[in-house]
PQR file with spaces between the fields and no chain letter, atoms N, CA, C, O and H, PARSE charges and radii, in Angstrom:
ATOM       1  N    UNK     1     -44.698   36.091   39.947 -0.4000 1.5000
ATOM       2  CA   UNK     1     -45.797   36.393   40.469 -0.0000 2.0000
ATOM       3  C    UNK     1     -44.604   37.819   41.282  0.5500 1.7000
ATOM       4  O    UNK     1     -45.148   38.826   41.735 -0.5500 1.4000
ATOM       5  N    UNK     2     -43.350   37.699   41.333 -0.4000 1.5000
ATOM       6  CA   UNK     2     -43.318   39.123   42.377 -0.0000 2.0000
ATOM       7  C    UNK     2     -42.632   40.430   41.497  0.5500 1.7000
ATOM       8  O    UNK     2     -42.755   41.616   41.802 -0.5500 1.4000
ATOM       9  H    UNK     2     -42.908   36.881   40.965  0.4000 1.0000
ATOM      10  N    UNK     3     -41.841   39.860   40.270 -0.4000 1.5000
ATOM      11  CA   UNK     3     -42.105   40.663   39.089 -0.0000 2.0000
ATOM      12  C    UNK     3     -43.489   41.340   39.031  0.5500 1.7000
ATOM      13  O    UNK     3     -43.615   42.505   39.406 -0.5500 1.4000
ATOM      14  H    UNK     3     -41.741   38.896   40.023  0.4000 1.0000
ATOM      15  N    UNK     4     -44.490   40.647   38.582 -0.4000 1.5000
ATOM      16  CA   UNK     4     -45.450   41.190   38.197 -0.0000 2.0000
ATOM      17  C    UNK     4     -46.435   42.143   39.398  0.5500 1.7000
ATOM      18  O    UNK     4     -47.144   43.095   39.074 -0.5500 1.4000
ATOM      19  H    UNK     4     -44.388   39.700   38.277  0.4000 1.0000
ATOM      20  N    UNK     5     -46.280   41.660   40.716 -0.4000 1.5000
ATOM      21  CA   UNK     5     -46.544   42.754   42.003 -0.0000 2.0000
ATOM      22  C    UNK     5     -45.804   44.012   41.694  0.5500 1.7000
ATOM      23  O    UNK     5     -46.314   45.132   41.687 -0.5500 1.4000
ATOM      24  H    UNK     5     -45.704   40.886   40.979  0.4000 1.0000
ATOM      25  N    UNK     6     -44.362   43.684   41.401 -0.4000 1.5000
ATOM      26  CA   UNK     6     -43.417   44.997   41.527 -0.0000 2.0000
ATOM      27  C    UNK     6     -43.890   45.701   40.531  0.5500 1.7000
ATOM      28  O    UNK     6     -43.975   46.895   40.816 -0.5500 1.4000
ATOM      29  H    UNK     6     -43.948   42.773   41.407  0.4000 1.0000
ATOM      30  N    UNK     7     -44.244   45.418   39.438 -0.4000 1.5000
ATOM      31  CA   UNK     7     -44.503   46.093   37.870 -0.0000 2.0000
ATOM      32  C    UNK     7     -45.686   46.637   38.024  0.5500 1.7000
ATOM      33  O    UNK     7     -45.938   47.619   37.325 -0.5500 1.4000
ATOM      34  H    UNK     7     -44.176   44.448   39.207  0.4000 1.0000
ATOM      35  N    UNK     8     -46.846   46.072   39.103 -0.4000 1.5000
ATOM      36  CA   UNK     8     -48.411   46.692   38.926 -0.0000 2.0000
ATOM      37  C    UNK     8     -47.934   48.161   40.608  0.5500 1.7000
ATOM      38  O    UNK     8     -48.599   49.196   40.651 -0.5500 1.4000
ATOM      39  H    UNK     8     -46.641   45.275   39.671  0.4000 1.0000
ATOM      40  N    UNK     9     -47.292   48.014   41.230 -0.4000 1.5000
ATOM      41  CA   UNK     9     -46.399   48.564   42.552 -0.0000 2.0000
ATOM      42  C    UNK     9     -46.403   49.359   41.245  0.5500 1.7000
ATOM      43  O    UNK     9     -47.412   49.223   40.553 -0.5500 1.4000
ATOM      44  H    UNK     9     -46.752   47.173   41.195  0.4000 1.0000
ATOM      45  N    UNK    10     -45.298   50.282   40.732 -0.4000 1.5000
ATOM      46  CA   UNK    10     -44.553   50.798   40.152 -0.0000 2.0000
ATOM      47  C    UNK    10     -45.598   51.765   39.416  0.5500 1.7000
ATOM      48  O    UNK    10     -45.784   52.939   39.736 -0.5500 1.4000
ATOM      49  H    UNK    10     -44.478   50.392   41.294  0.4000 1.0000
ATOM      50  N    UNK    11     -46.231   51.105   38.411 -0.4000 1.5000
ATOM      51  CA   UNK    11     -47.722   52.145   37.720 -0.0000 2.0000
ATOM      52  C    UNK    11     -48.655   52.942   38.531  0.5500 1.7000
ATOM      53  O    UNK    11     -49.120   54.066   38.338 -0.5500 1.4000
ATOM      54  H    UNK    11     -46.080   50.151   38.151  0.4000 1.0000
ATOM      55  N    UNK    12     -48.824   52.061   39.520 -0.4000 1.5000
ATOM      56  CA   UNK    12     -49.755   52.337   40.649 -0.0000 2.0000
ATOM      57  C    UNK    12     -48.997   53.929   41.197  0.5500 1.7000
ATOM      58  O    UNK    12     -49.534   55.036   41.142 -0.5500 1.4000
ATOM      59  H    UNK    12     -48.446   51.149   39.677  0.4000 1.0000
ATOM      60  N    UNK    13     -47.718   53.623   41.677 -0.4000 1.5000
ATOM      61  CA   UNK    13     -47.412   54.854   42.003 -0.0000 2.0000
ATOM      62  C    UNK    13     -46.622   55.613   41.020  0.5500 1.7000
ATOM      63  O    UNK    13     -45.744   56.103   41.731 -0.5500 1.4000
ATOM      64  H    UNK    13     -47.282   52.724   41.722  0.4000 1.0000
ATOM      65  N    UNK    14     -46.390   56.028   39.747 -0.4000 1.5000
ATOM      66  CA   UNK    14     -45.941   56.353   39.346 -0.0000 2.0000
ATOM      67  C    UNK    14     -47.226   57.502   38.146  0.5500 1.7000
ATOM      68  O    UNK    14     -46.922   58.618   37.723 -0.5500 1.4000
ATOM      69  H    UNK    14     -47.104   55.630   39.170  0.4000 1.0000
ATOM      70  N    UNK    15     -48.328   56.912   37.917 -0.4000 1.5000
ATOM      71  CA   UNK    15     -49.663   56.861   37.333 -0.0000 2.0000
ATOM      72  C    UNK    15     -50.992   57.612   37.981  0.5500 1.7000
ATOM      73  O    UNK    15     -51.883   58.213   37.381 -0.5500 1.4000
ATOM      74  H    UNK    15     -48.574   56.006   38.261  0.4000 1.0000
ATOM      75  N    UNK    16     -50.746   57.255   40.179 -0.4000 1.5000
ATOM      76  CA   UNK    16     -52.070   57.449   40.531 -0.0000 2.0000
ATOM      77  C    UNK    16     -50.772   58.897   41.169  0.5500 1.7000
ATOM      78  O    UNK    16     -49.788   58.948   41.907 -0.5500 1.4000
ATOM      79  H    UNK    16     -50.022   56.767   40.666  0.4000 1.0000
ATOM      80  N    UNK    17     -51.534   59.793   40.372 -0.4000 1.5000
ATOM      81  CA   UNK    17     -50.807   60.955   41.405 -0.0000 2.0000
ATOM      82  C    UNK    17     -52.066   61.836   42.586  0.5500 1.7000
ATOM      83  O    UNK    17     -51.878   62.653   43.487 -0.5500 1.4000
ATOM      84  H    UNK    17     -52.334   59.752   39.773  0.4000 1.0000
ATOM      85  N    UNK    18     -52.833   61.449   42.254 -0.4000 1.5000
ATOM      86  CA   UNK    18     -54.051   61.239   43.652 -0.0000 2.0000
ATOM      87  C    UNK    18     -53.578   60.226   44.846  0.5500 1.7000
ATOM      88  O    UNK    18     -53.725   60.792   45.929 -0.5500 1.4000
ATOM      89  H    UNK    18     -52.986   60.785   41.522  0.4000 1.0000
ATOM      90  N    UNK    19     -53.253   59.406   44.932 -0.4000 1.5000
ATOM      91  CA   UNK    19     -52.687   58.297   45.610 -0.0000 2.0000
ATOM      92  C    UNK    19     -52.709   59.043   46.983  0.5500 1.7000
ATOM      93  O    UNK    19     -52.218   60.164   46.854 -0.5500 1.4000
ATOM      94  H    UNK    19     -53.133   58.946   44.052  0.4000 1.0000
ATOM      95  N    UNK    20     -53.188   58.733   48.458 -0.4000 1.5000
ATOM      96  CA   UNK    20     -52.977   59.557   48.985 -0.0000 2.0000
ATOM      97  C    UNK    20     -51.850   57.930   50.203  0.5500 1.7000
ATOM      98  O    UNK    20     -51.729   56.708   50.122 -0.5500 1.4000
ATOM      99  H    UNK    20     -53.587   57.822   48.563  0.4000 1.0000
ATOM     100  N    UNK    21     -51.420   58.858   50.978 -0.4000 1.5000
ATOM     101  CA   UNK    21     -50.238   58.363   52.137 -0.0000 2.0000
ATOM     102  C    UNK    21     -50.717   57.126   52.188  0.5500 1.7000
ATOM     103  O    UNK    21     -50.108   56.207   51.641 -0.5500 1.4000
ATOM     104  H    UNK    21     -51.517   59.851   51.044  0.4000 1.0000
ATOM     105  N    UNK    22     -51.684   56.964   52.743 -0.4000 1.5000
ATOM     106  CA   UNK    22     -52.002   55.409   53.138 -0.0000 2.0000
ATOM     107  C    UNK    22     -52.195   53.982   52.238  0.5500 1.7000
ATOM     108  O    UNK    22     -52.126   52.794   52.551 -0.5500 1.4000
ATOM     109  H    UNK    22     -52.179   57.710   53.187  0.4000 1.0000
ATOM     110  N    UNK    23     -52.534   54.850   50.680 -0.4000 1.5000
ATOM     111  CA   UNK    23     -52.907   54.149   49.455 -0.0000 2.0000
ATOM     112  C    UNK    23     -51.924   53.455   49.078  0.5500 1.7000
ATOM     113  O    UNK    23     -51.819   52.331   48.588 -0.5500 1.4000
ATOM     114  H    UNK    23     -52.590   55.816   50.426  0.4000 1.0000
ATOM     115  N    UNK    24     -50.869   54.638   49.501 -0.4000 1.5000
ATOM     116  CA   UNK    24     -49.247   54.613   48.591 -0.0000 2.0000
ATOM     117  C    UNK    24     -48.442   52.880   50.003  0.5500 1.7000
ATOM     118  O    UNK    24     -47.783   51.915   49.620 -0.5500 1.4000
ATOM     119  H    UNK    24     -50.954   55.551   49.899  0.4000 1.0000
ATOM     120  N    UNK    25     -48.752   53.088   51.017 -0.4000 1.5000
ATOM     121  CA   UNK    25     -48.498   52.459   52.244 -0.0000 2.0000
ATOM     122  C    UNK    25     -49.335   51.115   52.111  0.5500 1.7000
ATOM     123  O    UNK    25     -48.746   50.044   52.259 -0.5500 1.4000
ATOM     124  H    UNK    25     -49.288   53.873   51.328  0.4000 1.0000
ATOM     125  N    UNK    26     -50.629   51.145   51.850 -0.4000 1.5000
ATOM     126  CA   UNK    26     -51.127   49.337   51.152 -0.0000 2.0000
ATOM     127  C    UNK    26     -50.721   48.835   50.134  0.5500 1.7000
ATOM     128  O    UNK    26     -50.872   47.621   50.000 -0.5500 1.4000
ATOM     129  H    UNK    26     -51.108   52.015   51.730  0.4000 1.0000
ATOM     130  N    UNK    27     -50.035   49.655   49.024 -0.4000 1.5000
ATOM     131  CA   UNK    27     -49.724   49.294   48.159 -0.0000 2.0000
ATOM     132  C    UNK    27     -48.324   48.735   48.028  0.5500 1.7000
ATOM     133  O    UNK    27     -48.096   47.683   47.431 -0.5500 1.4000
ATOM     134  H    UNK    27     -49.912   50.641   49.132  0.4000 1.0000
ATOM     135  N    UNK    28     -47.330   49.528   48.649 -0.4000 1.5000
ATOM     136  CA   UNK    28     -46.205   49.115   49.477 -0.0000 2.0000
ATOM     137  C    UNK    28     -46.101   47.793   49.835  0.5500 1.7000
ATOM     138  O    UNK    28     -45.514   46.889   49.241 -0.5500 1.4000
ATOM     139  H    UNK    28     -47.515   50.382   49.135  0.4000 1.0000
ATOM     140  N    UNK    29     -46.925   47.753   51.191 -0.4000 1.5000
ATOM     141  CA   UNK    29     -47.300   46.517   51.965 -0.0000 2.0000
ATOM     142  C    UNK    29     -47.343   45.585   51.944  0.5500 1.7000
ATOM     143  O    UNK    29     -46.950   44.769   52.778 -0.5500 1.4000
ATOM     144  H    UNK    29     -47.403   48.487   51.674  0.4000 1.0000
ATOM     145  N    UNK    30     -47.993   45.398   50.675 -0.4000 1.5000
ATOM     146  CA   UNK    30     -48.647   44.477   49.339 -0.0000 2.0000
ATOM     147  C    UNK    30     -47.830   43.909   48.610  0.5500 1.7000
ATOM     148  O    UNK    30     -48.093   42.759   48.257 -0.5500 1.4000
ATOM     149  H    UNK    30     -48.313   46.061   49.998  0.4000 1.0000
ATOM     150  N    UNK    31     -46.525   44.579   48.140 -0.4000 1.5000
ATOM     151  CA   UNK    31     -46.026   44.470   47.451 -0.0000 2.0000
ATOM     152  C    UNK    31     -44.240   43.942   47.886  0.5500 1.7000
ATOM     153  O    UNK    31     -43.197   43.533   47.377 -0.5500 1.4000
ATOM     154  H    UNK    31     -46.312   45.513   48.427  0.4000 1.0000
ATOM     155  N    UNK    32     -44.835   44.299   49.114 -0.4000 1.5000
ATOM     156  CA   UNK    32     -43.453   43.803   49.989 -0.0000 2.0000
ATOM     157  C    UNK    32     -43.780   42.049   50.766  0.5500 1.7000
ATOM     158  O    UNK    32     -43.171   40.986   50.888 -0.5500 1.4000
ATOM     159  H    UNK    32     -45.683   44.631   49.527  0.4000 1.0000
ATOM     160  N    UNK    33     -44.795   42.490   51.044 -0.4000 1.5000
ATOM     161  CA   UNK    33     -44.803   41.065   52.186 -0.0000 2.0000
ATOM     162  C    UNK    33     -45.199   39.692   50.616  0.5500 1.7000
ATOM     163  O    UNK    33     -45.174   38.501   50.927 -0.5500 1.4000
ATOM     164  H    UNK    33     -45.290   43.353   50.945  0.4000 1.0000
ATOM     165  N    UNK    34     -45.579   40.152   48.819 -0.4000 1.5000
ATOM     166  CA   UNK    34     -46.041   39.050   47.951 -0.0000 2.0000
ATOM     167  C    UNK    34     -44.436   38.818   47.413  0.5500 1.7000
ATOM     168  O    UNK    34     -44.185   37.613   47.450 -0.5500 1.4000
ATOM     169  H    UNK    34     -45.600   41.119   48.566  0.4000 1.0000
ATOM     170  N    UNK    35     -43.264   39.631   46.919 -0.4000 1.5000
ATOM     171  CA   UNK    35     -42.212   39.175   46.731 -0.0000 2.0000
ATOM     172  C    UNK    35     -40.916   38.589   48.526  0.5500 1.7000
ATOM     173  O    UNK    35     -39.830   38.016   48.613 -0.5500 1.4000
ATOM     174  H    UNK    35     -43.467   40.610   46.889  0.4000 1.0000
ATOM     175  N    UNK    36     -41.843   39.139   49.494 -0.4000 1.5000
ATOM     176  CA   UNK    36     -41.331   37.511   50.726 -0.0000 2.0000
ATOM     177  C    UNK    36     -41.416   36.332   50.801  0.5500 1.7000
ATOM     178  O    UNK    36     -40.603   35.469   51.130 -0.5500 1.4000
ATOM     179  H    UNK    36     -42.725   39.604   49.423  0.4000 1.0000
ATOM     180  N    UNK    37     -42.990   36.281   50.312 -0.4000 1.5000
ATOM     181  CA   UNK    37     -43.037   35.041   50.225 -0.0000 2.0000
ATOM     182  C    UNK    37     -42.094   34.361   48.769  0.5500 1.7000
ATOM     183  O    UNK    37     -41.210   33.504   48.761 -0.5500 1.4000
ATOM     184  H    UNK    37     -43.651   36.983   50.045  0.4000 1.0000
ATOM     185  N    UNK    38     -42.793   35.253   47.472 -0.4000 1.5000
ATOM     186  CA   UNK    38     -41.840   34.618   46.748 -0.0000 2.0000
ATOM     187  C    UNK    38     -40.085   34.255   46.674  0.5500 1.7000
ATOM     188  O    UNK    38     -39.610   33.495   45.830 -0.5500 1.4000
ATOM     189  H    UNK    38     -43.511   35.949   47.479  0.4000 1.0000
ATOM     190  N    UNK    39     -39.449   34.813   47.504 -0.4000 1.5000
ATOM     191  CA   UNK    39     -37.949   35.104   48.077 -0.0000 2.0000
ATOM     192  C    UNK    39     -38.113   33.756   48.706  0.5500 1.7000
ATOM     193  O    UNK    39     -37.266   32.898   48.459 -0.5500 1.4000
ATOM     194  H    UNK    39     -39.835   35.430   48.190  0.4000 1.0000
ATOM     195  N    UNK    40     -39.583   33.363   49.859 -0.4000 1.5000
ATOM     196  CA   UNK    40     -39.268   31.958   50.170 -0.0000 2.0000
ATOM     197  C    UNK    40     -39.406   30.724   49.750  0.5500 1.7000
ATOM     198  O    UNK    40     -38.868   29.652   50.025 -0.5500 1.4000
ATOM     199  H    UNK    40     -40.271   34.061   50.059  0.4000 1.0000
ATOM     200  N    UNK    41     -40.117   31.029   49.128 -0.4000 1.5000
ATOM     201  CA   UNK    41     -41.070   29.885   47.690 -0.0000 2.0000
ATOM     202  C    UNK    41     -39.353   29.109   46.738  0.5500 1.7000
ATOM     203  O    UNK    41     -38.910   27.995   46.461 -0.5500 1.4000
ATOM     204  H    UNK    41     -40.554   31.900   48.905  0.4000 1.0000
ATOM     205  N    UNK    42     -38.978   30.437   46.583 -0.4000 1.5000
ATOM     206  CA   UNK    42     -37.665   30.402   45.815 -0.0000 2.0000
ATOM     207  C    UNK    42     -36.289   29.756   46.839  0.5500 1.7000
ATOM     208  O    UNK    42     -35.202   29.290   46.496 -0.5500 1.4000
ATOM     209  H    UNK    42     -39.338   31.342   46.809  0.4000 1.0000
ATOM     210  N    UNK    43     -36.573   29.858   47.476 -0.4000 1.5000
ATOM     211  CA   UNK    43     -35.679   29.178   48.698 -0.0000 2.0000
ATOM     212  C    UNK    43     -35.154   27.819   48.914  0.5500 1.7000
ATOM     213  O    UNK    43     -34.130   27.420   49.468 -0.5500 1.4000
ATOM     214  H    UNK    43     -37.456   30.237   47.755  0.4000 1.0000
ATOM     215  N    UNK    44     -36.409   27.041   48.159 -0.4000 1.5000
ATOM     216  CA   UNK    44     -36.769   25.523   48.293 -0.0000 2.0000
ATOM     217  C    UNK    44     -36.389   25.518   46.889  0.5500 1.7000
ATOM     218  O    UNK    44     -36.775   24.354   46.783 -0.5500 1.4000
ATOM     219  H    UNK    44     -37.240   27.365   47.709  0.4000 1.0000
ATOM     220  N    UNK    45     -36.012   25.761   45.822 -0.4000 1.5000
ATOM     221  CA   UNK    45     -35.950   25.535   44.583 -0.0000 2.0000
ATOM     222  C    UNK    45     -34.022   25.585   43.905  0.5500 1.7000
ATOM     223  O    UNK    45     -33.602   26.607   43.361 -0.5500 1.4000
ATOM     224  H    UNK    45     -35.698   26.707   45.908  0.4000 1.0000
ATOM     225  N    UNK    46     -33.256   24.512   44.064 -0.4000 1.5000
ATOM     226  CA   UNK    46     -32.313   24.702   43.644 -0.0000 2.0000
ATOM     227  C    UNK    46     -32.011   25.388   42.275  0.5500 1.7000
ATOM     228  O    UNK    46     -32.680   25.226   41.254 -0.5500 1.4000
ATOM     229  H    UNK    46     -33.598   23.683   44.506  0.4000 1.0000
ATOM     230  N    UNK    47     -30.690   26.333   42.426 -0.4000 1.5000
ATOM     231  CA   UNK    47     -30.730   26.878   41.506 -0.0000 2.0000
ATOM     232  C    UNK    47     -31.457   28.545   41.077  0.5500 1.7000
ATOM     233  O    UNK    47     -31.231   29.279   40.115 -0.5500 1.4000
ATOM     234  H    UNK    47     -30.147   26.465   43.255  0.4000 1.0000
ATOM     235  N    UNK    48     -32.344   28.695   42.204 -0.4000 1.5000
ATOM     236  CA   UNK    48     -32.816   29.696   42.138 -0.0000 2.0000
ATOM     237  C    UNK    48     -32.615   30.806   42.614  0.5500 1.7000
ATOM     238  O    UNK    48     -33.490   31.651   42.424 -0.5500 1.4000
ATOM     239  H    UNK    48     -32.527   28.099   42.985  0.4000 1.0000
ATOM     240  N    UNK    49     -31.313   31.206   43.446 -0.4000 1.5000
ATOM     241  CA   UNK    49     -30.913   31.730   44.415 -0.0000 2.0000
ATOM     242  C    UNK    49     -30.988   32.854   43.558  0.5500 1.7000
ATOM     243  O    UNK    49     -31.312   33.780   44.302 -0.5500 1.4000
ATOM     244  H    UNK    49     -30.602   30.520   43.601  0.4000 1.0000
ATOM     245  N    UNK    50     -30.857   33.324   42.301 -0.4000 1.5000
ATOM     246  CA   UNK    50     -30.745   34.222   41.854 -0.0000 2.0000
ATOM     247  C    UNK    50     -31.748   35.612   41.584  0.5500 1.7000
ATOM     248  O    UNK    50     -31.503   36.788   41.318 -0.5500 1.4000
ATOM     249  H    UNK    50     -30.594   32.572   41.697  0.4000 1.0000
ATOM     250  N    UNK    51     -33.107   34.755   41.818 -0.4000 1.5000
ATOM     251  CA   UNK    51     -34.909   35.259   41.543 -0.0000 2.0000
ATOM     252  C    UNK    51     -34.895   35.163   43.261  0.5500 1.7000
ATOM     253  O    UNK    51     -35.733   36.057   43.376 -0.5500 1.4000
ATOM     254  H    UNK    51     -33.306   33.799   42.035  0.4000 1.0000
ATOM     255  N    UNK    52     -34.670   34.870   44.360 -0.4000 1.5000
ATOM     256  CA   UNK    52     -35.038   34.735   45.771 -0.0000 2.0000
ATOM     257  C    UNK    52     -33.904   36.010   45.775  0.5500 1.7000
ATOM     258  O    UNK    52     -34.017   36.611   46.843 -0.5500 1.4000
ATOM     259  H    UNK    52     -33.989   34.144   44.266  0.4000 1.0000
ATOM     260  N    UNK    53     -33.114   36.456   45.129 -0.4000 1.5000
ATOM     261  CA   UNK    53     -32.532   37.263   45.781 -0.0000 2.0000
ATOM     262  C    UNK    53     -33.065   39.075   44.707  0.5500 1.7000
ATOM     263  O    UNK    53     -32.934   40.127   45.332 -0.5500 1.4000
ATOM     264  H    UNK    53     -33.022   35.967   44.262  0.4000 1.0000
ATOM     265  N    UNK    54     -33.345   39.109   43.917 -0.4000 1.5000
ATOM     266  CA   UNK    54     -34.440   39.797   43.229 -0.0000 2.0000
ATOM     267  C    UNK    54     -35.128   39.870   44.086  0.5500 1.7000
ATOM     268  O    UNK    54     -34.866   40.983   44.541 -0.5500 1.4000
ATOM     269  H    UNK    54     -33.451   38.255   43.409  0.4000 1.0000
ATOM     270  N    UNK    55     -35.909   39.434   44.703 -0.4000 1.5000
ATOM     271  CA   UNK    55     -37.433   39.657   45.013 -0.0000 2.0000
ATOM     272  C    UNK    55     -37.263   40.310   46.612  0.5500 1.7000
ATOM     273  O    UNK    55     -37.928   41.218   47.110 -0.5500 1.4000
ATOM     274  H    UNK    55     -36.122   38.530   44.333  0.4000 1.0000
ATOM     275  N    UNK    56     -35.968   39.407   47.321 -0.4000 1.5000
ATOM     276  CA   UNK    56     -35.786   39.845   48.435 -0.0000 2.0000
ATOM     277  C    UNK    56     -35.298   41.673   48.633  0.5500 1.7000
ATOM     278  O    UNK    56     -35.638   42.329   49.618 -0.5500 1.4000
ATOM     279  H    UNK    56     -35.427   38.669   46.917  0.4000 1.0000
ATOM     280  N    UNK    57     -34.478   42.229   47.498 -0.4000 1.5000
ATOM     281  CA   UNK    57     -33.980   43.429   47.222 -0.0000 2.0000
ATOM     282  C    UNK    57     -35.241   43.676   46.768  0.5500 1.7000
ATOM     283  O    UNK    57     -34.223   44.022   46.169 -0.5500 1.4000
ATOM     284  H    UNK    57     -34.202   41.696   46.698  0.4000 1.0000
ATOM     285  N    UNK    58     -36.422   43.882   46.386 -0.4000 1.5000
ATOM     286  CA   UNK    58     -37.633   44.706   45.431 -0.0000 2.0000
ATOM     287  C    UNK    58     -38.114   44.656   46.750  0.5500 1.7000
ATOM     288  O    UNK    58     -38.425   45.793   47.106 -0.5500 1.4000
ATOM     289  H    UNK    58     -37.249   43.601   46.873  0.4000 1.0000
ATOM     290  N    UNK    59     -38.381   43.492   47.961 -0.4000 1.5000
ATOM     291  CA   UNK    59     -39.250   43.543   49.333 -0.0000 2.0000
ATOM     292  C    UNK    59     -38.451   44.733   50.204  0.5500 1.7000
ATOM     293  O    UNK    59     -39.075   45.472   50.966 -0.5500 1.4000
ATOM     294  H    UNK    59     -38.128   42.569   47.673  0.4000 1.0000
ATOM     295  N    UNK    60     -36.821   44.851   49.981 -0.4000 1.5000
ATOM     296  CA   UNK    60     -36.158   46.023   50.796 -0.0000 2.0000
ATOM     297  C    UNK    60     -36.618   47.247   49.861  0.5500 1.7000
ATOM     298  O    UNK    60     -36.708   48.327   50.444 -0.5500 1.4000
ATOM     299  H    UNK    60     -36.314   44.251   49.362  0.4000 1.0000
ATOM     300  N    UNK    61     -36.799   47.235   49.047 -0.4000 1.5000
ATOM     301  CA   UNK    61     -37.258   48.748   48.317 -0.0000 2.0000
ATOM     302  C    UNK    61     -38.230   48.995   48.524  0.5500 1.7000
ATOM     303  O    UNK    61     -38.277   50.224   48.492 -0.5500 1.4000
ATOM     304  H    UNK    61     -36.726   46.358   48.572  0.4000 1.0000
ATOM     305  N    UNK    62     -39.421   48.499   48.804 -0.4000 1.5000
ATOM     306  CA   UNK    62     -40.712   49.143   49.467 -0.0000 2.0000
ATOM     307  C    UNK    62     -40.589   48.759   50.797  0.5500 1.7000
ATOM     308  O    UNK    62     -41.608   48.103   51.013 -0.5500 1.4000
ATOM     309  H    UNK    62     -39.382   47.500   48.830  0.4000 1.0000
ATOM     310  N    UNK    63     -39.815   48.799   51.972 -0.4000 1.5000
ATOM     311  CA   UNK    63     -39.163   48.647   53.104 -0.0000 2.0000
ATOM     312  C    UNK    63     -38.586   50.483   52.943  0.5500 1.7000
ATOM     313  O    UNK    63     -38.932   51.286   53.810 -0.5500 1.4000
ATOM     314  H    UNK    63     -38.987   49.332   51.796  0.4000 1.0000
ATOM     315  N    UNK    64     -38.041   50.758   52.201 -0.4000 1.5000
ATOM     316  CA   UNK    64     -37.032   52.521   52.374 -0.0000 2.0000
ATOM     317  C    UNK    64     -38.015   52.551   51.684  0.5500 1.7000
ATOM     318  O    UNK    64     -37.906   51.544   50.984 -0.5500 1.4000
ATOM     319  H    UNK    64     -37.760   50.105   51.497  0.4000 1.0000
ATOM     320  N    UNK    65     -39.148   53.182   51.350 -0.4000 1.5000
ATOM     321  CA   UNK    65     -39.776   53.492   50.327 -0.0000 2.0000
ATOM     322  C    UNK    65     -40.685   53.855   51.446  0.5500 1.7000
ATOM     323  O    UNK    65     -41.050   55.028   51.533 -0.5500 1.4000
ATOM     324  H    UNK    65     -39.237   53.999   51.918  0.4000 1.0000
ATOM     325  N    UNK    66     -41.118   52.908   52.377 -0.4000 1.5000
ATOM     326  CA   UNK    66     -41.896   52.973   53.575 -0.0000 2.0000
ATOM     327  C    UNK    66     -41.481   54.160   54.712  0.5500 1.7000
ATOM     328  O    UNK    66     -42.218   55.029   55.179 -0.5500 1.4000
ATOM     329  H    UNK    66     -40.821   51.955   52.306  0.4000 1.0000
ATOM     330  N    UNK    67     -40.011   53.895   55.005 -0.4000 1.5000
ATOM     331  CA   UNK    67     -39.299   55.054   55.718 -0.0000 2.0000
ATOM     332  C    UNK    67     -39.402   56.189   56.007  0.5500 1.7000
ATOM     333  O    UNK    67     -39.461   56.791   57.078 -0.5500 1.4000
ATOM     334  H    UNK    67     -39.413   53.189   54.626  0.4000 1.0000
ATOM     335  N    UNK    68     -39.437   56.674   54.238 -0.4000 1.5000
ATOM     336  CA   UNK    68     -39.931   57.492   54.089 -0.0000 2.0000
ATOM     337  C    UNK    68     -41.133   58.178   54.547  0.5500 1.7000
ATOM     338  O    UNK    68     -41.305   59.307   55.006 -0.5500 1.4000
ATOM     339  H    UNK    68     -39.390   56.184   53.367  0.4000 1.0000
ATOM     340  N    UNK    69     -41.992   57.116   54.282 -0.4000 1.5000
ATOM     341  CA   UNK    69     -43.785   57.784   54.609 -0.0000 2.0000
ATOM     342  C    UNK    69     -43.858   58.601   56.017  0.5500 1.7000
ATOM     343  O    UNK    69     -42.984   58.208   56.789 -0.5500 1.4000
ATOM     344  H    UNK    69     -41.852   56.199   53.909  0.4000 1.0000
ATOM     345  N    UNK    70     -44.649   59.602   56.529 -0.4000 1.5000
ATOM     346  CA   UNK    70     -45.004   60.018   57.751 -0.0000 2.0000
ATOM     347  C    UNK    70     -45.200   59.057   58.280  0.5500 1.7000
ATOM     348  O    UNK    70     -45.557   59.063   59.458 -0.5500 1.4000
ATOM     349  H    UNK    70     -45.359   59.921   55.901  0.4000 1.0000
């Protein structure tokens, strides 16, 4: 799910040149939330450390992007 949400967020941000800052923020918050939830779910699965890390990395990228917004 994390990968699907990240992909959707990337498409929205790259294709929607008329998206206002509030819309961008909502999209990024949604992506960050889903990625963190997925990471927590992977934490309970043996052998899923890489997937949890990837989800956390995506959530961090969203956090970093949000920090650039005014």
